[in-house]
C-alpha distance (Angstrom), angle and dihedral (degrees) to the residues before:
residue distance angle dihedral
M1 . . .
K2 3.80 . .
T3 3.79 117.0 .
L4 3.76 123.9 -166.5
S5 3.78 114.9 -158.4
I6 3.79 115.4 -158.6
K7 3.79 122.7 -166.3
P8 3.78 109.2 -161.9
S9 3.78 119.5 -150.7
I10 3.79 91.4 -136.9
Q11 3.77 126.6 60.0
K12 3.79 98.0 -132.6
L13 3.78 126.1 46.3
T14 3.75 123.2 -172.3
K15 3.80 120.5 -128.0
L16 3.80 89.3 -110.5
S17 3.80 93.6 53.7
L18 3.81 90.6 48.0
I19 3.79 89.6 54.1
A20 3.78 92.5 49.0
L21 3.79 90.9 45.3
A22 3.80 91.5 49.3
A23 3.79 92.8 48.4
T24 3.80 92.1 49.7
S25 3.79 92.6 45.4
L26 3.79 94.0 49.1
S27 3.76 94.7 46.9
T28 3.80 94.6 47.6
V29 3.79 102.4 41.5
G30 3.81 105.4 17.6
A31 3.80 92.8 -125.4
T32 3.76 118.4 -178.4
T33 3.80 95.3 -159.4
L34 3.79 131.6 29.6
R35 3.82 115.9 -152.1
M36 3.80 120.8 -169.7
P37 3.82 115.7 -159.2
A38 3.80 121.6 -114.6
T39 3.81 89.3 -111.2
A40 3.81 89.5 78.4
Q41 3.88 105.7 71.9
Q42 3.84 92.8 -79.2
T43 3.80 140.9 -10.2
T44 3.78 112.3 -87.8
I45 3.76 125.5 -171.4
A46 3.78 115.4 -169.8
T47 3.78 123.6 -172.2
P48 3.82 119.8 -151.4
Q49 3.82 89.0 -102.4
K50 3.80 91.7 54.9
M51 3.79 91.0 46.4
M52 3.82 91.5 51.0
L53 3.80 88.7 50.0
A54 3.80 90.5 52.0
L55 3.80 91.1 46.7
N56 3.83 90.5 49.9
Q57 3.77 89.3 57.3
F58 3.80 93.1 43.9
R59 3.82 101.0 43.4
G60 3.80 100.5 17.9
I61 3.79 132.0 -117.6
A62 3.81 112.6 -49.5
Y63 3.82 110.8 -104.9
K64 3.81 91.6 -128.9
R65 3.84 89.4 61.2
L66 3.81 91.5 62.4
Q67 3.76 98.8 105.1
I68 3.79 132.5 132.4
G69 3.79 122.6 -173.9
G70 3.80 91.6 -9.3
V71 3.82 92.1 -56.0
N72 3.83 119.0 121.2
L73 3.77 130.4 -163.1
S74 3.84 111.1 -97.3
M75 3.82 91.1 25.6
S76 3.81 114.0 141.3
E77 3.80 122.5 -111.0
V78 3.82 89.5 -113.4
Q79 3.81 90.4 55.2
V80 3.83 91.6 47.8
R81 3.81 91.0 52.9
K82 3.82 90.3 49.4
V83 3.80 89.5 55.0
L84 3.83 101.1 38.3
G85 3.81 103.2 21.3
Q86 3.79 126.9 -141.0
P87 3.82 112.1 -6.9
R88 3.79 120.2 -123.0
K89 3.81 90.6 -133.5
I90 3.82 135.5 12.1
K91 3.78 121.7 -159.9
N92 3.80 123.0 -173.8
G93 3.78 119.5 -158.1
Y94 3.76 146.4 155.9
M95 3.80 132.0 -123.7
G96 3.78 117.3 -165.6
V97 3.79 92.6 -141.7
A98 3.81 95.8 47.7
G99 3.82 112.1 18.2
K100 3.80 130.2 -131.5
T101 3.79 116.8 12.5
R102 3.78 134.8 -172.2
T103 3.79 128.1 -162.0
L104 3.80 120.2 -157.0
Q105 3.79 112.1 -162.0
Y106 3.79 121.7 -160.7
P107 3.81 128.3 169.2
G108 3.81 103.2 -77.1
I109 3.81 98.6 -1.7
T110 3.81 135.8 67.1
V111 3.80 122.8 -164.7
K112 3.81 120.2 -163.5
L113 3.79 120.2 -159.2
L114 3.78 136.4 -170.2
E115 3.78 127.6 -151.5
G116 3.80 115.9 -116.6
S117 3.79 122.5 -106.7
K118 3.83 93.0 -91.6
P119 3.82 120.0 61.8
T120 3.81 89.1 -123.9
D121 3.82 93.0 54.3
N122 3.78 119.9 108.9
F123 3.78 123.3 -115.6
S124 3.82 117.8 -97.1
V125 3.81 132.3 -164.0
Y126 3.80 118.1 -93.9
E127 3.83 99.4 161.9
I128 3.80 138.1 24.4
E129 3.80 123.5 -171.5
A130 3.81 125.2 -178.2
D131 3.80 128.2 -174.3
S132 3.82 98.1 168.4
S133 3.80 130.9 81.2
R134 3.82 88.3 -130.7
Y135 3.82 89.9 81.8
A136 3.80 122.1 61.8
T137 3.80 133.2 -176.4
K138 3.79 118.9 -108.9
D139 3.81 86.3 -94.8
G140 3.82 93.6 53.3
V141 3.82 101.2 -102.5
K142 3.80 114.6 141.2
V143 3.79 141.1 168.9
G144 3.80 109.1 -70.2
D145 3.80 95.0 34.7
R146 3.78 117.9 126.1
V147 3.79 119.7 -102.0
S148 3.81 88.4 -118.8
K149 3.83 89.9 65.4
V150 3.80 91.5 51.9
M151 3.80 91.8 48.9
S152 3.81 93.2 46.2
I153 3.82 89.3 56.8
Y154 3.81 104.2 33.5
G155 3.79 104.0 21.8
K156 3.79 140.4 -93.6
I157 3.78 118.7 -65.1
D158 3.80 124.3 -179.7
S159 3.79 100.8 -125.9
A160 3.77 131.5 106.5
T161 3.80 98.2 -158.3
T162 3.82 110.0 25.7
L163 3.80 131.2 34.6
N164 3.80 106.5 -164.1
Y165 3.80 110.9 -176.0
R166 3.76 127.0 -158.9
V167 3.81 114.5 -116.6
N168 3.79 124.0 -147.9
S169 3.80 99.0 -131.8
S170 3.79 137.9 127.9
S171 3.82 89.9 -125.3
P172 3.83 129.1 46.9
T173 3.80 109.2 -81.1
Y174 3.81 133.6 167.4
F175 3.80 135.7 -150.1
V176 3.81 112.5 -174.2
F177 3.81 135.8 176.1
T178 3.81 116.5 -163.4
I179 3.82 111.0 -147.7
Q180 3.80 131.0 -159.5
N181 3.81 124.8 173.0
G182 3.80 90.6 -7.3
K183 3.82 94.6 -55.5
V184 3.80 135.6 100.0
T185 3.83 112.5 -102.3
K186 3.81 99.3 170.1
I187 3.81 138.7 12.1
T188 3.79 120.8 -157.4
C189 3.78 133.0 176.7
G190 3.75 129.7 170.4
D191 3.76 153.1 138.0
V192 3.80 117.2 -95.2
L193 3.80 108.4 -119.5
S194 3.78 115.6 -141.1
């Protein structure tokens, strides 16, 4: 196992600087373990998983990881139907701020789509909501999982009922876990329409 020892020039490092230092160190040398010397407040050993968790909280969840049941944001309606099959119910609508919408309802998962900017454009996914354990996130979290599993993958958030994670995206995006009695009851991700 590779170990990278870092000797900081200052005695105290903030959590943020440790994260940045870890990210830079991992990307430049491919270290599998980061070891801080005892001269910095305390000895800290961070595995790649712990560093990714810290980076998730610092930078936000990568947009490409927003997937539920094999469906990604921005996916076309044709692609959604290839993954999930024929929907149980289809509802067409209109939102003044965004235009024509379409909702595909399946048992345990709802996929909302928006028509492209040209009338001939296909519909693409702007929101996914699951309330069944049949559909997991790209990282394997599903309805019924304990809140501790969510936090071990995406980061700790101080909330008993809603875990709203920051998303690293150029446009406003949300990734939310609804919690009841310590377990996930609903997972939602989407692009904010404005």
